[in-house]
All heavy atoms as a GROMACS GRO file, in nm:
protein
  436
    1MET      N    1  -0.933  -1.312  -1.095
    1MET     CA    2  -0.788  -1.313  -1.108
    1MET      C    3  -0.729  -1.380  -0.984
    1MET      O    4  -0.752  -1.338  -0.872
    1MET     CB    5  -0.737  -1.169  -1.120
    1MET     CG    6  -0.588  -1.159  -1.116
    1MET     SD    7  -0.535  -0.987  -1.127
    1MET     CE    8  -0.364  -1.015  -1.156
    2ALA      N    9  -0.652  -1.482  -1.004
    2ALA     CA   10  -0.587  -1.553  -0.894
    2ALA      C   11  -0.449  -1.493  -0.869
    2ALA      O   12  -0.371  -1.472  -0.962
    2ALA     CB   13  -0.574  -1.701  -0.928
    3VAL      N   14  -0.424  -1.461  -0.743
    3VAL     CA   15  -0.293  -1.410  -0.705
    3VAL      C   16  -0.242  -1.494  -0.589
    3VAL      O   17  -0.319  -1.553  -0.514
    3VAL     CB   18  -0.297  -1.261  -0.664
    3VAL    CG1   19  -0.339  -1.174  -0.780
    3VAL    CG2   20  -0.388  -1.239  -0.546
    4ASN      N   21  -0.110  -1.498  -0.575
    4ASN     CA   22  -0.056  -1.574  -0.464
    4ASN      C   23  -0.015  -1.479  -0.351
    4ASN      O   24  -0.013  -1.357  -0.367
    4ASN     CB   25   0.060  -1.664  -0.509
    4ASN     CG   26   0.178  -1.586  -0.562
    4ASN    OD1   27   0.216  -1.484  -0.505
    4ASN    ND2   28   0.237  -1.633  -0.670
    5LYS      N   29   0.017  -1.537  -0.238
    5LYS     CA   30   0.048  -1.458  -0.119
    5LYS      C   31   0.169  -1.367  -0.143
    5LYS      O   32   0.170  -1.252  -0.098
    5LYS     CB   33   0.076  -1.551  -0.002
    5LYS     CG   34   0.096  -1.479   0.127
    5LYS     CD   35   0.112  -1.576   0.243
    5LYS     CE   36   0.133  -1.499   0.372
    5LYS     NZ   37   0.143  -1.588   0.487
    6ALA      N   38   0.268  -1.415  -0.213
    6ALA     CA   39   0.388  -1.335  -0.239
    6ALA      C   40   0.354  -1.208  -0.317
    6ALA      O   41   0.406  -1.100  -0.287
    6ALA     CB   42   0.492  -1.416  -0.315
    7GLU      N   43   0.265  -1.219  -0.414
    7GLU     CA   44   0.223  -1.102  -0.492
    7GLU      C   45   0.150  -1.001  -0.404
    7GLU      O   46   0.168  -0.879  -0.419
    7GLU     CB   47   0.133  -1.143  -0.608
    7GLU     CG   48   0.206  -1.221  -0.716
    7GLU     CD   49   0.112  -1.277  -0.820
    7GLU    OE1   50   0.007  -1.333  -0.785
    7GLU    OE2   51   0.144  -1.262  -0.940
    8LEU      N   52   0.069  -1.051  -0.311
    8LEU     CA   53  -0.003  -0.962  -0.220
    8LEU      C   54   0.093  -0.888  -0.128
    8LEU      O   55   0.077  -0.769  -0.102
    8LEU     CB   56  -0.106  -1.041  -0.139
    8LEU     CG   57  -0.223  -1.097  -0.218
    8LEU    CD1   58  -0.304  -1.192  -0.132
    8LEU    CD2   59  -0.310  -0.986  -0.273
    9VAL      N   60   0.194  -0.960  -0.080
    9VAL     CA   61   0.294  -0.898   0.009
    9VAL      C   62   0.370  -0.789  -0.067
    9VAL      O   63   0.394  -0.680  -0.014
    9VAL     CB   64   0.390  -1.004   0.067
    9VAL    CG1   65   0.507  -0.939   0.138
    9VAL    CG2   66   0.314  -1.096   0.162
   10VAL      N   67   0.407  -0.817  -0.190
   10VAL     CA   68   0.478  -0.718  -0.271
   10VAL      C   69   0.391  -0.594  -0.292
   10VAL      O   70   0.437  -0.481  -0.276
   10VAL     CB   71   0.522  -0.779  -0.407
   10VAL    CG1   72   0.570  -0.670  -0.503
   10VAL    CG2   73   0.633  -0.881  -0.384
   11ALA      N   74   0.264  -0.614  -0.325
   11ALA     CA   75   0.174  -0.500  -0.347
   11ALA      C   76   0.158  -0.419  -0.219
   11ALA      O   77   0.155  -0.295  -0.223
   11ALA     CB   78   0.038  -0.550  -0.397
   12LEU      N   79   0.148  -0.486  -0.106
   12LEU     CA   80   0.137  -0.417   0.023
   12LEU      C   81   0.260  -0.330   0.048
   12LEU      O   82   0.248  -0.212   0.084
   12LEU     CB   83   0.122  -0.520   0.135
   12LEU     CG   84   0.097  -0.465   0.273
   12LEU    CD1   85  -0.050  -0.437   0.293
   12LEU    CD2   86   0.146  -0.563   0.378
   13LYS      N   87   0.377  -0.386   0.025
   13LYS     CA   88   0.502  -0.311   0.044
   13LYS      C   89   0.512  -0.196  -0.055
   13LYS      O   90   0.561  -0.088  -0.021
   13LYS     CB   91   0.623  -0.405   0.032
   13LYS     CG   92   0.635  -0.500   0.149
   13LYS     CD   93   0.756  -0.590   0.134
   13LYS     CE   94   0.768  -0.685   0.252
   13LYS     NZ   95   0.887  -0.770   0.242
   14GLU      N   96   0.466  -0.218  -0.178
   14GLU     CA   97   0.467  -0.110  -0.277
   14GLU      C   98   0.378   0.004  -0.233
   14GLU      O   99   0.412   0.122  -0.252
   14GLU     CB  100   0.418  -0.162  -0.412
   14GLU     CG  101   0.516  -0.251  -0.484
   14GLU     CD  102   0.457  -0.309  -0.612
   14GLU    OE1  103   0.333  -0.306  -0.630
   14GLU    OE2  104   0.536  -0.358  -0.694
   15GLY      N  105   0.264  -0.028  -0.174
   15GLY     CA  106   0.173   0.075  -0.125
   15GLY      C  107   0.235   0.157  -0.012
   15GLY      O  108   0.225   0.279  -0.009
   16ARG      N  109   0.304   0.089   0.080
   16ARG     CA  110   0.373   0.160   0.189
   16ARG      C  111   0.480   0.254   0.132
   16ARG      O  112   0.490   0.369   0.172
   16ARG     CB  113   0.441   0.060   0.283
   16ARG     CG  114   0.349   0.000   0.384
   16ARG     CD  115   0.431  -0.080   0.487
   16ARG     NE  116   0.355  -0.100   0.606
   16ARG     CZ  117   0.344  -0.013   0.706
   16ARG    NH1  118   0.405   0.101   0.701
   16ARG    NH2  119   0.271  -0.041   0.812
   17LEU      N  120   0.557   0.203   0.040
   17LEU     CA  121   0.663   0.283  -0.021
   17LEU      C  122   0.604   0.401  -0.096
   17LEU      O  123   0.657   0.513  -0.090
   17LEU     CB  124   0.748   0.198  -0.115
   17LEU     CG  125   0.863   0.269  -0.186
   17LEU    CD1  126   0.961   0.328  -0.084
   17LEU    CD2  127   0.933   0.174  -0.280
   18ALA      N  128   0.494   0.379  -0.164
   18ALA     CA  129   0.430   0.487  -0.239
   18ALA      C  130   0.392   0.601  -0.146
   18ALA      O  131   0.415   0.719  -0.178
   18ALA     CB  132   0.306   0.434  -0.312
   19PHE      N  133   0.336   0.569  -0.030
   19PHE     CA  134   0.301   0.675   0.065
   19PHE      C  135   0.427   0.749   0.110
   19PHE      O  136   0.429   0.871   0.115
   19PHE     CB  137   0.227   0.619   0.187
   19PHE     CG  138   0.196   0.727   0.287
   19PHE    CD1  139   0.084   0.806   0.270
   19PHE    CD2  140   0.280   0.751   0.394
   19PHE    CE1  141   0.056   0.909   0.360
   19PHE    CE2  142   0.253   0.853   0.484
   19PHE     CZ  143   0.141   0.932   0.467
   20GLU      N  144   0.530   0.674   0.142
   20GLU     CA  145   0.656   0.735   0.188
   20GLU      C  146   0.718   0.825   0.082
   20GLU      O  147   0.786   0.922   0.116
   20GLU     CB  148   0.753   0.626   0.232
   20GLU     CG  149   0.706   0.554   0.357
   20GLU     CD  150   0.787   0.429   0.388
   20GLU    OE1  151   0.889   0.404   0.321
   20GLU    OE2  152   0.746   0.355   0.480
   21LEU      N  153   0.692   0.795  -0.044
   21LEU     CA  154   0.746   0.876  -0.153
   21LEU      C  155   0.653   0.991  -0.192
   21LEU      O  156   0.680   1.064  -0.286
   21LEU     CB  157   0.772   0.788  -0.275
   21LEU     CG  158   0.882   0.684  -0.257
   21LEU    CD1  159   0.892   0.594  -0.380
   21LEU    CD2  160   1.018   0.750  -0.228
   22GLY      N  161   0.541   1.003  -0.120
   22GLY     CA  162   0.450   1.114  -0.144
   22GLY      C  163   0.344   1.091  -0.249
   22GLY      O  164   0.279   1.184  -0.294
   23GLU      N  165   0.327   0.967  -0.290
   23GLU     CA  166   0.224   0.938  -0.389
   23GLU      C  167   0.086   0.941  -0.325
   23GLU      O  168   0.072   0.927  -0.203
   23GLU     CB  169   0.250   0.802  -0.454
   23GLU     CG  170   0.379   0.801  -0.535
   23GLU     CD  171   0.403   0.669  -0.606
   23GLU    OE1  172   0.306   0.600  -0.640
   23GLU    OE2  173   0.520   0.636  -0.628
   24GLN      N  174  -0.015   0.957  -0.407
   24GLN     CA  175  -0.154   0.963  -0.361
   24GLN      C  176  -0.225   0.831  -0.390
   24GLN      O  177  -0.178   0.750  -0.470
   24GLN     CB  178  -0.226   1.078  -0.433
   24GLN     CG  179  -0.162   1.213  -0.412
   24GLN     CD  180  -0.161   1.254  -0.265
   24GLN    OE1  181  -0.263   1.246  -0.197
   24GLN    NE2  182  -0.046   1.297  -0.216
   25VAL      N  183  -0.340   0.812  -0.327
   25VAL     CA  184  -0.418   0.690  -0.349
   25VAL      C  185  -0.450   0.672  -0.497
   25VAL      O  186  -0.447   0.560  -0.549
   25VAL     CB  187  -0.548   0.695  -0.265
   25VAL    CG1  188  -0.642   0.583  -0.303
   25VAL    CG2  189  -0.516   0.688  -0.117
   26ALA      N  190  -0.477   0.780  -0.566
   26ALA     CA  191  -0.510   0.773  -0.708
   26ALA      C  192  -0.394   0.721  -0.794
   26ALA      O  193  -0.415   0.683  -0.908
   26ALA     CB  194  -0.553   0.910  -0.759
   27ASP      N  195  -0.274   0.718  -0.737
   27ASP     CA  196  -0.157   0.670  -0.811
   27ASP      C  197  -0.144   0.518  -0.810
   27ASP      O  198  -0.050   0.464  -0.870
   27ASP     CB  199  -0.029   0.731  -0.753
   27ASP     CG  200  -0.024   0.882  -0.770
   27ASP    OD1  201  -0.075   0.931  -0.872
   27ASP    OD2  202   0.030   0.949  -0.680
   28CYS      N  203  -0.237   0.449  -0.744
   28CYS     CA  204  -0.231   0.303  -0.738
   28CYS      C  205  -0.225   0.245  -0.880
   28CYS      O  206  -0.309   0.278  -0.964
   28CYS     CB  207  -0.352   0.247  -0.664
   28CYS     SG  208  -0.350   0.066  -0.653
   29PRO      N  209  -0.127   0.157  -0.905
   29PRO     CA  210  -0.111   0.104  -1.041
   29PRO      C  211  -0.206  -0.010  -1.077
   29PRO      O  212  -0.206  -0.054  -1.192
   29PRO     CB  213   0.034   0.055  -1.040
   29PRO     CG  214   0.058   0.016  -0.898
   29PRO     CD  215  -0.019   0.116  -0.816
   30TYR      N  216  -0.283  -0.057  -0.981
   30TYR     CA  217  -0.371  -0.172  -1.006
   30TYR      C  218  -0.515  -0.126  -1.030
   30TYR      O  219  -0.561  -0.032  -0.966
   30TYR     CB  220  -0.366  -0.269  -0.887
   30TYR     CG  221  -0.225  -0.317  -0.859
   30TYR    CD1  222  -0.153  -0.265  -0.752
   30TYR    CD2  223  -0.163  -0.410  -0.941
   30TYR    CE1  224  -0.022  -0.307  -0.726
   30TYR    CE2  225  -0.033  -0.453  -0.917
   30TYR     CZ  226   0.037  -0.401  -0.809
   30TYR     OH  227   0.165  -0.441  -0.785
   31PRO      N  228  -0.586  -0.193  -1.118
   31PRO     CA  229  -0.724  -0.152  -1.150
   31PRO      C  230  -0.823  -0.190  -1.041
   31PRO      O  231  -0.798  -0.284  -0.964
   31PRO     CB  232  -0.753  -0.229  -1.280
   31PRO     CG  233  -0.669  -0.352  -1.270
   31PRO     CD  234  -0.543  -0.308  -1.199
   32PRO      N  235  -0.936  -0.119  -1.036
   32PRO     CA  236  -1.041  -0.156  -0.940
   32PRO      C  237  -1.081  -0.302  -0.958
   32PRO      O  238  -1.088  -0.353  -1.070
   32PRO     CB  239  -1.156  -0.063  -0.976
   32PRO     CG  240  -1.089   0.055  -1.038
   32PRO     CD  241  -0.971  -0.002  -1.114
   33GLY      N  242  -1.106  -0.370  -0.847
   33GLY     CA  243  -1.146  -0.510  -0.852
   33GLY      C  244  -1.030  -0.606  -0.845
   33GLY      O  245  -1.049  -0.726  -0.821
   34ASP      N  246  -0.908  -0.558  -0.864
   34ASP     CA  247  -0.789  -0.642  -0.857
   34ASP      C  248  -0.750  -0.660  -0.710
   34ASP      O  249  -0.738  -0.561  -0.637
   34ASP     CB  250  -0.675  -0.574  -0.933
   34ASP     CG  251  -0.552  -0.662  -0.949
   34ASP    OD1  252  -0.524  -0.744  -0.860
   34ASP    OD2  253  -0.482  -0.646  -1.051
   35PRO      N  254  -0.731  -0.784  -0.663
   35PRO     CA  255  -0.691  -0.805  -0.524
   35PRO      C  256  -0.559  -0.735  -0.489
   35PRO      O  257  -0.537  -0.697  -0.374
   35PRO     CB  258  -0.674  -0.957  -0.512
   35PRO     CG  259  -0.748  -1.014  -0.628
   35PRO     CD  260  -0.750  -0.909  -0.735
   36LEU      N  261  -0.475  -0.715  -0.588
   36LEU     CA  262  -0.349  -0.645  -0.563
   36LEU      C  263  -0.374  -0.497  -0.532
   36LEU      O  264  -0.300  -0.435  -0.457
   36LEU     CB  265  -0.254  -0.660  -0.682
   36LEU     CG  266  -0.208  -0.803  -0.710
   36LEU    CD1  267  -0.123  -0.808  -0.836
   36LEU    CD2  268  -0.134  -0.861  -0.591
   37ARG      N  269  -0.480  -0.441  -0.588
   37ARG     CA  270  -0.517  -0.303  -0.557
   37ARG      C  271  -0.552  -0.291  -0.409
   37ARG      O  272  -0.509  -0.199  -0.341
   37ARG     CB  273  -0.634  -0.256  -0.644
   37ARG     CG  274  -0.675  -0.113  -0.615
   37ARG     CD  275  -0.791  -0.070  -0.705
   37ARG     NE  276  -0.830   0.067  -0.682
   37ARG     CZ  277  -0.774   0.174  -0.740
   37ARG    NH1  278  -0.677   0.158  -0.828
   37ARG    NH2  279  -0.815   0.295  -0.711
   38ALA      N  280  -0.631  -0.386  -0.360
   38ALA     CA  281  -0.669  -0.384  -0.219
   38ALA      C  282  -0.546  -0.392  -0.130
   38ALA      O  283  -0.535  -0.321  -0.030
   38ALA     CB  284  -0.766  -0.497  -0.190
   39ALA      N  285  -0.451  -0.477  -0.165
   39ALA     CA  286  -0.328  -0.490  -0.085
   39ALA      C  287  -0.246  -0.362  -0.092
   39ALA      O  288  -0.194  -0.315   0.010
   39ALA     CB  289  -0.246  -0.609  -0.136
   40TRP      N  290  -0.234  -0.303  -0.209
   40TRP     CA  291  -0.159  -0.178  -0.225
   40TRP      C  292  -0.221  -0.068  -0.140
   40TRP      O  293  -0.151   0.004  -0.070
   40TRP     CB  294  -0.158  -0.139  -0.373
   40TRP     CG  295  -0.066  -0.027  -0.410
   40TRP    CD1  296   0.060  -0.040  -0.461
   40TRP    CD2  297  -0.093   0.115  -0.403
   40TRP    NE1  298   0.113   0.085  -0.486
   40TRP    CE2  299   0.021   0.182  -0.451
   40TRP    CE3  300  -0.201   0.191  -0.361
   40TRP    CZ2  301   0.031   0.321  -0.458
   40TRP    CZ3  302  -0.192   0.329  -0.367
   40TRP    CH2  303  -0.078   0.393  -0.414
   41LEU      N  304  -0.354  -0.057  -0.146
   41LEU     CA  305  -0.424   0.045  -0.069
   41LEU      C  306  -0.409   0.022   0.082
   41LEU      O  307  -0.395   0.118   0.158
   41LEU     CB  308  -0.572   0.051  -0.109
   41LEU     CG  309  -0.597   0.099  -0.252
   41LEU    CD1  310  -0.745   0.082  -0.287
   41LEU    CD2  311  -0.553   0.243  -0.270
   42ARG      N  312  -0.410  -0.104   0.125
   42ARG     CA  313  -0.389  -0.133   0.267
   42ARG      C  314  -0.249  -0.089   0.310
   42ARG      O  315  -0.232  -0.033   0.418
   42ARG     CB  316  -0.407  -0.282   0.296
   42ARG     CG  317  -0.551  -0.323   0.310
   42ARG     CD  318  -0.567  -0.462   0.370
   42ARG     NE  319  -0.489  -0.565   0.305
   42ARG     CZ  320  -0.529  -0.636   0.201
   42ARG    NH1  321  -0.649  -0.616   0.150
   42ARG    NH2  322  -0.452  -0.728   0.150
   43GLY      N  323  -0.150  -0.114   0.226
   43GLY     CA  324  -0.014  -0.072   0.257
   43GLY      C  325  -0.002   0.079   0.264
   43GLY      O  326   0.060   0.135   0.354
   44TRP      N  327  -0.064   0.147   0.169
   44TRP     CA  328  -0.060   0.294   0.166
   44TRP      C  329  -0.125   0.350   0.292
   44TRP      O  330  -0.070   0.438   0.358
   44TRP     CB  331  -0.134   0.343   0.040
   44TRP     CG  332  -0.118   0.489   0.012
   44TRP    CD1  333  -0.026   0.546  -0.070
   44TRP    CD2  334  -0.196   0.597   0.066
   44TRP    NE1  335  -0.042   0.683  -0.070
   44TRP    CE2  336  -0.146   0.717   0.012
   44TRP    CE3  337  -0.303   0.603   0.153
   44TRP    CZ2  338  -0.199   0.840   0.045
   44TRP    CZ3  339  -0.356   0.727   0.186
   44TRP    CH2  340  -0.304   0.844   0.131
   45ALA      N  341  -0.242   0.296   0.328
   45ALA     CA  342  -0.315   0.345   0.446
   45ALA      C  343  -0.239   0.313   0.575
   45ALA      O  344  -0.237   0.394   0.668
   45ALA     CB  345  -0.454   0.284   0.450
   46ALA      N  346  -0.175   0.198   0.582
   46ALA     CA  347  -0.099   0.162   0.702
   46ALA      C  348   0.018   0.257   0.722
   46ALA      O  349   0.046   0.301   0.833
   46ALA     CB  350  -0.050   0.017   0.691
   47ALA      N  351   0.086   0.293   0.613
   47ALA     CA  352   0.198   0.387   0.623
   47ALA      C  353   0.147   0.524   0.666
   47ALA      O  354   0.209   0.592   0.748
   47ALA     CB  355   0.272   0.396   0.490
   48ARG      N  356   0.033   0.565   0.613
   48ARG     CA  357  -0.026   0.693   0.652
   48ARG      C  358  -0.062   0.692   0.800
   48ARG      O  359  -0.034   0.787   0.873
   48ARG     CB  360  -0.152   0.718   0.568
   48ARG     CG  361  -0.223   0.849   0.603
   48ARG     CD  362  -0.366   0.851   0.557
   48ARG     NE  363  -0.437   0.740   0.619
   48ARG     CZ  364  -0.546   0.686   0.570
   48ARG    NH1  365  -0.598   0.729   0.458
   48ARG    NH2  366  -0.605   0.585   0.632
   49ASP      N  367  -0.122   0.584   0.846
   49ASP     CA  368  -0.161   0.574   0.987
   49ASP      C  369  -0.039   0.571   1.078
   49ASP      O  370  -0.042   0.629   1.186
   49ASP     CB  371  -0.248   0.451   1.009
   49ASP     CG  372  -0.384   0.462   0.941
   49ASP    OD1  373  -0.422   0.574   0.898
   49ASP    OD2  374  -0.452   0.358   0.929
   50ASP      N  375   0.066   0.503   1.034
   50ASP     CA  376   0.190   0.501   1.113
   50ASP      C  377   0.245   0.642   1.127
   50ASP      O  378   0.292   0.681   1.235
   50ASP     CB  379   0.296   0.413   1.047
   50ASP     CG  380   0.266   0.265   1.062
   50ASP    OD1  381   0.174   0.229   1.138
   50ASP    OD2  382   0.335   0.185   0.996
   51ARG      N  383   0.240   0.719   1.021
   51ARG     CA  384   0.290   0.856   1.024
   51ARG      C  385   0.208   0.941   1.120
   51ARG      O  386   0.259   1.019   1.198
   51ARG     CB  387   0.288   0.914   0.883
   51ARG     CG  388   0.316   1.060   0.872
   51ARG     CD  389   0.461   1.102   0.845
   51ARG     NE  390   0.542   1.020   0.762
   51ARG     CZ  391   0.572   1.041   0.634
   51ARG    NH1  392   0.519   1.143   0.570
   51ARG    NH2  393   0.652   0.960   0.570
   52LYS      N  394   0.074   0.923   1.116
   52LYS     CA  395  -0.017   0.997   1.205
   52LYS      C  396   0.011   0.965   1.351
   52LYS      O  397   0.005   1.052   1.436
   52LYS     CB  398  -0.162   0.962   1.176
   52LYS     CG  399  -0.224   1.036   1.062
   52LYS     CD  400  -0.371   1.001   1.059
   52LYS     CE  401  -0.435   1.032   0.928
   52LYS     NZ  402  -0.574   0.988   0.923
   53ASP      N  403   0.037   0.838   1.379
   53ASP     CA  404   0.059   0.794   1.517
   53ASP      C  405   0.199   0.823   1.566
   53ASP      O  406   0.230   0.799   1.682
   53ASP     CB  407   0.033   0.642   1.528
   53ASP     CG  408  -0.112   0.606   1.502
   53ASP    OD1  409  -0.200   0.696   1.515
   53ASP    OD2  410  -0.139   0.490   1.468
   54GLY      N  411   0.284   0.873   1.478
   54GLY     CA  412   0.421   0.905   1.517
   54GLY      C  413   0.512   0.785   1.526
   54GLY      O  414   0.618   0.790   1.586
   55ALA      N  415   0.472   0.673   1.469
   55ALA     CA  416   0.554   0.553   1.472
   55ALA      C  417   0.687   0.580   1.401
   55ALA      O  418   0.692   0.646   1.297
   55ALA     CB  419   0.482   0.436   1.404
   56GLY      N  420   0.792   0.532   1.458
   56GLY     CA  421   0.923   0.547   1.398
   56GLY      C  422   0.995   0.675   1.438
   56GLY      O  423   1.107   0.697   1.399
   57GLU      N  424   0.928   0.759   1.514
   57GLU     CA  425   0.995   0.882   1.559
   57GLU      C  426   1.067   0.856   1.690
   57GLU      O  427   1.025   0.778   1.770
   57GLU     CB  428   0.892   0.994   1.580
   57GLU     CG  429   0.828   1.039   1.450
   57GLU     CD  430   0.728   1.152   1.474
   57GLU    OE1  431   0.716   1.199   1.587
   57GLU    OE2  432   0.661   1.190   1.377
   58GLY      N  433   1.176   0.929   1.711
   58GLY     CA  434   1.240   0.920   1.840
   58GLY      C  435   1.372   0.859   1.832
   58GLY      O  436   1.452   0.836   1.904
   0.00000   0.00000   0.00000
């Protein structure tokens, strides 16, 4: 499946938003093997890590 950079950026942002809204990794809307799934999961994990590190507080 060919995807463009804009689609990857959107999926990454969707993953970040999903974490902020309390969604779980299992809620990813993209199927295994889809490059958009990898981007979504990276966004979700980055938001989780930011929360752990206290980024944005203060």
